[in-house]
C-alpha positions as CSV (number, residue, x, y, z in Angstrom):
1,M,0.0,0.0,0.0
2,G,1.3,3.5,-0.8
3,R,1.2,6.6,1.3
4,W,-0.4,9.8,0.4
5,A,2.0,12.0,2.4
6,R,4.1,14.6,0.7
7,R,7.7,13.4,0.1
8,R,10.3,15.1,2.2
9,W,12.2,16.5,-0.8
10,V,9.1,18.3,-2.1
11,G,9.0,22.0,-1.1
12,K,6.1,23.8,0.5
13,K,3.9,26.1,-1.6
14,T,3.9,23.7,-4.5
15,G,0.8,22.0,-5.9
16,R,-0.3,19.7,-8.6
17,N,0.3,21.3,-12.0
18,P,-3.1,21.3,-13.8
19,T,-1.5,21.0,-17.3
20,D,1.1,18.3,-16.5
21,R,-0.7,16.0,-14.0
22,G,2.4,14.1,-12.9
23,K,4.5,17.0,-11.8
24,R,4.2,19.5,-9.0
25,G,4.6,23.2,-9.7
26,V,4.7,26.7,-8.4
27,K,2.5,29.7,-9.5
28,R,3.9,33.2,-9.6
29,S,1.3,35.9,-9.3
30,L,3.1,38.9,-10.6
31,L,2.1,42.6,-10.7
32,T,4.1,44.9,-13.1
33,E,4.0,48.5,-14.1
34,G,3.3,49.6,-17.7
35,R,6.8,48.9,-19.0
36,G,7.1,45.5,-17.4
37,I,9.1,46.4,-14.3
38,P,7.9,44.0,-11.5
39,L,6.2,45.6,-8.5
40,G,5.0,42.7,-6.4
41,V,5.0,38.9,-6.5
42,V,3.3,36.1,-4.5
43,I,4.0,32.3,-4.9
44,D,1.8,29.4,-4.2
45,G,1.0,26.0,-5.6
46,A,0.3,25.6,-9.3
47,N,-3.2,24.4,-8.6
48,R,-4.3,27.7,-7.0
49,N,-6.7,30.0,-9.0
50,D,-5.3,33.3,-10.1
51,H,-8.0,35.4,-8.5
52,K,-7.4,33.8,-5.1
53,L,-3.9,35.3,-5.0
54,M,-4.9,38.9,-6.0
55,R,-5.1,40.4,-2.5
56,Q,-1.8,39.0,-1.5
57,T,-0.2,40.2,-4.8
58,L,-1.5,43.8,-4.4
59,E,-0.4,43.8,-0.7
60,S,3.1,42.6,-1.7
61,I,4.1,45.9,-3.3
62,P,7.1,46.9,-1.1
63,V,6.9,50.7,-1.5
64,P,3.8,52.8,-0.6
65,R,1.7,53.6,-3.6
66,P,0.9,57.3,-4.3
67,K,-2.8,58.1,-3.9
68,P,-4.7,57.9,-7.2
69,T,-6.3,61.2,-8.1
70,R,-8.8,62.2,-10.7
71,D,-6.1,63.6,-12.9
72,C,-3.8,60.6,-12.4
73,P,-5.7,57.3,-11.9
74,Q,-4.0,54.0,-11.4
75,H,-5.0,51.3,-13.8
76,L,-5.2,47.5,-13.3
77,C,-5.4,45.3,-16.4
78,L,-6.5,41.7,-15.8
79,D,-7.3,38.8,-18.0
80,K,-10.3,36.5,-18.1
81,G,-8.9,34.4,-15.2
82,F,-10.0,37.2,-12.9
83,D,-13.6,37.5,-14.2
84,Y,-15.2,37.1,-10.7
85,N,-16.8,39.5,-8.2
86,E,-13.9,39.2,-5.7
87,P,-11.3,40.8,-8.0
88,R,-13.7,43.6,-8.9
89,A,-14.3,44.4,-5.3
90,L,-10.5,44.3,-4.6
91,A,-9.8,46.7,-7.4
92,E,-12.3,49.1,-5.9
93,E,-10.9,48.6,-2.4
94,F,-7.3,49.4,-3.6
95,N,-8.5,52.4,-5.7
96,F,-7.6,51.0,-9.1
97,T,-9.3,51.7,-12.3
98,L,-10.1,48.2,-13.5
99,H,-9.7,47.0,-17.1
100,L,-11.2,43.5,-17.2
101,R,-12.8,41.9,-20.2
102,S,-15.3,39.2,-19.5
103,R,-14.8,35.7,-21.0
104,G,-16.9,36.2,-24.1
105,E,-15.8,39.8,-24.6
106,E,-12.1,38.8,-24.8
107,A,-12.7,36.3,-27.6
108,W,-14.7,39.0,-29.5
109,A,-11.9,41.6,-29.0
110,K,-9.3,39.2,-30.5
111,R,-11.2,39.1,-33.8
112,H,-11.9,42.9,-33.8
113,A,-8.5,44.3,-32.6
114,Q,-8.9,48.0,-32.2
115,A,-7.2,48.7,-28.9
116,K,-3.7,47.8,-28.0
117,A,-3.4,44.7,-25.8
118,R,-1.7,45.2,-22.4
119,R,-1.4,41.7,-21.2
120,W,1.8,41.0,-23.1
121,V,3.7,43.3,-20.7
122,V,3.3,40.7,-17.8
123,E,4.0,37.8,-20.2
124,R,7.2,39.5,-21.2
125,T,8.2,39.9,-17.6
126,H,7.6,36.2,-17.0
127,S,9.8,35.5,-20.0
128,W,12.6,37.7,-18.5
129,L,12.2,35.7,-15.2
130,N,12.5,32.4,-17.1
131,R,16.0,33.4,-18.4
132,F,17.3,32.7,-14.9
133,R,17.7,28.9,-14.3
134,A,17.1,29.0,-10.6
135,I,13.7,30.7,-11.3
136,L,12.7,28.6,-14.3
137,I,13.2,25.3,-12.4
138,R,12.5,25.7,-8.7
139,W,15.4,24.0,-7.0
140,T,14.9,25.4,-3.5
141,K,12.5,23.7,-1.1
142,N,12.0,26.6,1.2
143,P,9.4,29.1,-0.2
144,A,11.2,32.0,1.4
145,N,14.4,31.2,-0.5
146,Y,12.6,31.0,-3.8
147,L,10.9,34.3,-3.1
148,G,14.3,35.8,-2.2
149,L,15.6,34.6,-5.6
150,L,12.7,36.2,-7.3
151,H,13.4,39.5,-5.6
152,F,17.0,39.3,-6.6
153,V,16.0,38.7,-10.2
154,F,13.6,41.6,-10.0
155,G,16.5,43.8,-8.9
156,S,18.5,42.6,-11.9
157,I,15.6,43.4,-14.2
158,C,15.2,46.9,-12.8
159,W,19.0,47.5,-13.0
160,R,18.9,46.5,-16.7
161,H,16.0,48.9,-17.4
162,A,17.9,51.7,-15.6
163,L,21.0,51.1,-17.8
164,L,19.2,50.7,-21.1
165,G,16.7,53.5,-20.4
């Protein structure tokens, strides 16, 4: 008979990967600014829904945000994985102007492209993160160590942006 306990070499904050059922994985919930510079990150198991990590991600911003004003609102662009009532309430609580297309509306917008898509900015930042081997494959068991590596890589990304302008 087999055991259902987690093996001792498996790190915490990992979960069954929904796309590759045999492997465990980690989910990075990432918040970036308009040019792709990372602002906040949260990690959890790969089987966790995106919208369940939204509050933690918004609270993970290390510097205080300036207050949004009528002249200078702060926008939050989300994909259809956040099409629930909870993310809408969180965006209002944190004073963000929410840009969220519903599931059917996003498919229609792909066929009738009139506005510039903004989601690629976050996808590009994830691509920058994957260039670092210790981030692409999670070798560390301790979630705090993995999160520390992510912050180190974020510093490197910010440094490159400062040099290149």
